[in-house]
Phi, psi and omega in degrees: 000318180296319179298318180298319180295327178288332182279332184310313180303325182284331174294317178297318180296320179297316179298315177300320181295318181286332175294314176297325178300326177297320177292326179299322177298321177300315180297317183299320182277324188271325184302314179296337181269355181074019180272154178290138178263000183243311188283309185294132180291154179295137184211163177290133180289345180269299185262347180083004180298134182288130182275141175265170188302324182282355173270353188237019176290119186309133178067307186299311183300319180298319180292314182297320182278000179067027179070026181228153177293138180297330187268302187259355180066015176292149182292133176261128184305140176293352177303325184302301180291331180295311179298317179299312180295316180298318180294320178297315179296319180300317179300318180295315180300315180301314183287329176291315183285317189259350180092169180270092183209178183293324180298321177297323177298317177298317180294325177297314178296320177298316180299319178296317178297321180293325176297313181298310183292329179295313181294316181294316180295322179300322183273324190243350185061029177222142176251118181305132182301322182300327179290320177294325176296316178300317179295323178297319177299318176298325177297320177297318179296313181299320179295318178297323179293329179282337179079187184296331183296331182254005185301312183299318180299320180291318181293320176294319179300329181295330187242344188294326176263312182297327179297314178295315179296324178297320178294319177298319179300315182292316182295320183271355183068026180088003182281330185268332182208147181274151178298327178296325178292322178298313180295325179298314179291330176296310182290314182289332175296325177292325179290313190270333188089168192292322183293312184285331178288327174296317177296318180300318180294318179299313180298315181300319180293318180294311180298316181298317181296313182295310183297317184289327175297320177296317180296324178294317181289316188272316186256353183069031181295155179287173182286334181283133180228153175275116183279339184310309181299321182287320176296324179297319177299314179299317180297315183292319179294319180293325179296320186273319186236004185302314182298320179294316181294318179295318178298319178296317181294316179296327177296322178296327180276355180076024181261000000 
């Protein structure tokens, strides 16, 4: 009974996560098209039929409808339940690792934003400016939560990676790195601080290099890659386990 009571908060967090995940799908489809994610009612991407509340129950509706539109029977992408489920699981993982606190709430919102920008960047090679603005706002909140003692670390984190990437962007004319990636590291650097954003960038570069080399060999992918998804992975891993990994590494060096 005690174990069940301990699990209840995480069940609630998962449900909250998949509900937010439903909104993330709206953002993923509408932002690249320049459509409103707030005003326009939810509708089928095929026939335009307006969806009712029971058509939009996260994960469940997709399963009940057999992955098809109720009106035109067009196939509904499996992306919908996948994004919802991934967001729900991510929220639970964040709260298990980081605890039930305000910082975890910030990380949950950050994780959702990273999911949206990752999918959009993967498809379009562009990161919506609005998402980076949202991440910057989260950075301001995270900096405020740390107080004056952590202010310098957050401010340095804002520029230590993005500054270098920004110079590369200017020198290469945008051929070597995208402007959205620079802004992403600027905003996430403010959230994480200088140590963890450096780790996040290192992880993102390693993961991106390995995965893209495999894609080139197996799928014949082009040399150009969307860095957003890989940087997002680095940011999320650094947010959750960065302090432990950095402490372990410094311990090996005897520092």
